[in-house]
C-alpha positions, 0 to 999 in steps of 0.5 A, spaced: 466 499 481 472 502 486 471 506 492 472 513 492 478 515 496 474 519 501 480 521 506 487 520 504 492 516 508 495 520 513 503 522 512 507 517 514 513 518 519 520 517 517 520 510 522 514 508 519 516 509 512 523 505 513 519 499 516 514 499 510 520 499 506 524 493 510 517 489 510 516 490 502 523 488 500 523 482 505 524 475 503 522 472 510 515 475 511 509 472 508 506 474 502 500 478 504 505 482 509 509 484 503 503 486 499 500 490 504 506 494 506 507 495 498 500 498 498 501 502 504 507 505 501 504 506 494 498 510 497 502 514 501 506 516 495 499 519 492 497 513 488 489 512 488 487 505 490 486 502 483 493 505 481 496 502 488 493 495 486 495 495 479 502 496 481 503 491 486 499 486 481 492 486 484 486 487 479 482 491 484 482 497 488 477 495 493 481 491 497 486 496 498 480 501 500 478 496 506 
């Protein structure tokens, strides 16, 4: 069972948003960094952990919660 989102992600600064956008589109970053950036952006936009995981091709939101 997926963990509940107890505390929402804090609002990202414009600089953080820009950085995550850059990393999530990178061809030279590791796959894990690109995936993490995409997950963070998705959760910051208001998606819950399960939806964020599905949007980036993961099966479970548990890893996102951690």
